[in-house]
C-alpha positions in Angstrom: 1.4 -28.1 13.9 -1.7 -25.9 12.5 -4.9 -27.1 12.2 -6.6 -27.3 8.5 -8.7 -24.3 9.4 -6.0 -22.0 10.3 -4.1 -23.2 7.4 -7.3 -22.2 5.1 -7.3 -18.6 6.7 -3.4 -18.2 6.0 -3.8 -19.1 2.8 -6.9 -16.8 1.9 -5.4 -13.7 3.7 -2.3 -14.2 1.5 -4.5 -14.5 -1.8 -6.9 -11.7 -0.7 -3.8 -9.4 -0.1 -2.0 -10.4 -3.5 -5.2 -10.4 -5.7 -7.9 -8.6 -4.2 -11.2 -9.9 -3.0 -13.0 -9.9 -6.4 -10.5 -12.7 -7.7 -10.3 -15.1 -4.9 -12.9 -17.8 -4.6 -13.3 -20.6 -2.4 -12.0 -23.1 -5.3 -9.1 -20.6 -5.7 -8.2 -21.0 -2.0 -8.7 -25.1 -2.1 -6.4 -25.1 -5.2 -3.7 -23.2 -3.8 -3.9 -25.3 -0.4 -4.0 -28.7 -2.9 -7.1 -29.7 -1.1 -10.8 -30.2 -2.6 -13.4 -27.5 -2.1 -15.5 -30.2 -0.4 -12.8 -30.3 2.4 -12.9 -26.5 2.6 -16.7 -26.5 2.8 -16.3 -28.7 5.7 -14.5 -25.8 7.5 -16.3 -22.7 5.8 -19.1 -22.9 3.9 -18.9 -19.6 2.2 -16.4 -17.3 1.5 -17.7 -14.8 3.8 -17.2 -17.2 6.7 -13.3 -16.7 5.9 -13.8 -13.2 5.3 -15.5 -12.8 8.9 -13.0 -15.2 10.7 -10.0 -13.0 9.4 -12.0 -9.8 10.3 -12.2 -10.7 14.0 -8.6 -11.9 13.8 -8.0 -8.3 12.8 -9.9 -6.8 15.4 -8.1 -9.3 18.1 -4.8 -7.9 16.9 -5.7 -4.4 17.2 -7.2 -4.7 20.7 -3.8 -6.5 21.7 -1.8 -3.8 20.2 -3.9 -1.3 22.1 -3.7 -3.0 25.3 0.3 -3.5 24.9 0.7 0.2 25.5 0.1 1.6 29.1 -0.8 5.6 29.9 2.3 5.5 32.1 4.3 5.7 28.6 2.8 9.3 28.5 -0.1 10.6 26.1 1.8 11.5 23.2 4.3 8.5 23.0 1.1 6.5 23.5 -0.6 7.9 20.7 2.4 7.3 18.4 2.9 3.8 19.6 -1.0 2.6 19.2 -0.7 4.3 15.4 2.1 2.3 14.4 0.5 -0.7 15.9 -2.7 -0.1 14.0 -0.9 0.6 10.8 1.1 -2.6 11.2 -1.9 -4.9 11.7 -3.6 -3.2 8.9 -0.9 -3.8 6.6 -0.7 -7.3 7.3 -4.5 -7.6 6.7 -4.6 -5.0 3.7 -7.3 -6.4 1.6 -9.8 -5.2 4.3 -8.8 -1.8 3.8 -8.2 -2.0 -0.2 -11.8 -3.6 -0.7 -13.3 -2.0 2.5 -16.4 -0.2 0.7 -17.2 -4.0 -0.8 -16.8 -5.7 2.2 -19.2 -3.3 4.4 -21.8 -3.5 1.5 -21.9 -7.2 1.2 -21.2 -8.3 4.9 -24.0 -7.3 7.5 -21.9 -8.6 10.3 -18.8 -7.3 10.0 -20.7 -3.8 9.1 -22.5 -4.1 12.4 -19.6 -5.1 14.2 -17.4 -2.5 12.8 -19.9 0.6 13.4 -20.0 -0.8 17.2 -15.8 -0.8 17.1 -15.8 2.5 15.6 -17.9 4.2 18.6 -15.6 2.3 21.1 -12.5 3.5 19.1 -14.0 7.2 19.5 -14.3 6.7 23.0 -10.9 5.4 23.5 -9.5 8.1 21.4 -11.5 10.7 23.6 -10.0 9.5 26.8 -6.5 9.8 25.1 -7.1 13.2 24.2 -8.4 14.1 27.8 -5.5 12.7 29.2 -3.2 14.9 27.0 -5.1 17.9 27.7 -4.8 17.4 31.5 -0.7 16.8 31.1 -0.8 19.8 29.0 0.5 18.3 26.0 -2.5 19.4 24.1 -4.4 22.8 24.2 -8.1 23.0 25.3 -10.9 23.2 22.1 -11.4 26.2 20.4 -14.2 24.9 18.4 -17.5 22.9 18.7 -16.5 19.3 18.4 -12.9 20.1 17.4 -11.4 16.9 19.0 -14.2 14.6 17.7 -13.3 15.8 14.4 -10.2 15.3 14.8 -10.8 11.7 15.6 -12.8 11.2 12.5 -10.0 12.9 10.2 -7.6 10.2 12.0 -10.3 7.4 11.4 -10.5 8.4 7.5 -6.6 8.5 7.3 -6.4 5.3 9.2 -9.3 3.3 7.2 -7.9 4.4 3.4 -4.1 5.1 3.6 -3.3 1.7 2.2 -5.8 2.9 -0.9 -4.1 5.8 -1.1 -0.4 4.1 -1.1 -1.6 1.3 -3.4 -2.8 3.9 -5.9 0.6 6.3 -5.8 3.0 3.4 -5.5 4.1 -0.1 -7.2 4.8 -1.5 -3.7 4.1 -0.8 -0.5 7.5 -0.7 1.5 8.7 0.1 4.9 9.6 3.4 3.7 6.3 3.9 2.3 4.8 3.2 5.6 6.7 5.3 7.4 5.8 8.2 5.0 2.1 7.6 5.7 2.8 6.9 9.5 4.0 10.6 9.6 1.1 11.9 7.5 -1.2 10.7 10.3 0.7 11.3 13.4 1.7 14.8 12.0 -2.0 15.8 12.0 -1.9 15.9 15.9 0.6 18.7 15.6 -1.2 21.8 15.1 -3.1 20.9 18.6 -0.2 20.5 20.8 1.2 23.1 23.5 4.4 24.3 23.7 5.0 21.4 25.9 3.5 19.0 23.6 5.3 20.5 20.5 9.0 19.8 22.7 7.6 16.0 23.3 6.9 15.5 19.8 10.2 16.6 18.4 11.7 14.2 21.2 9.7 11.5 20.1 10.3 11.6 16.1 14.2 12.4 16.7 14.6 9.5 19.2 
């Protein structure tokens, strides 16, 4: 049986995802659970405490998703697998991406951690790119900072694809997620060698 603190996080996540951050208060969460706000405050004194707890849940899930895929699966397949895992986790905690700017403006703890996390993710991405260049899957850089800027494009797409989907569609379905997955992963195509292009088509047709 889940603890009350875990039930609070589950309920808050569902409400944040459904109604958005501005419309969900501690009172809203307590009412949905059928408990007093005092009981809820015993576990989480502020709404920001709940948001931070959910954020670190998401980070842990992202880390697990990335570590679940090993380099032995091949550089390009690894990138596809990691992208799919990140998108799936992002959708589960989609209110973070839908209310991303507000959270970063209002929560210093999350903003500070996210900046450090972004630096780590950039290092991991660079390592993956170096692997694919070494394997002959990707070409070498032709422009200064070319692959650093590629990482930044992936980051921007990763952080804001749900906002785009929310605006363009009445409901985010698996089909819509597949479309955005293709938009994101296809960004790597212009940098592939002939060997990489062959592997790319093998992956997407598999």
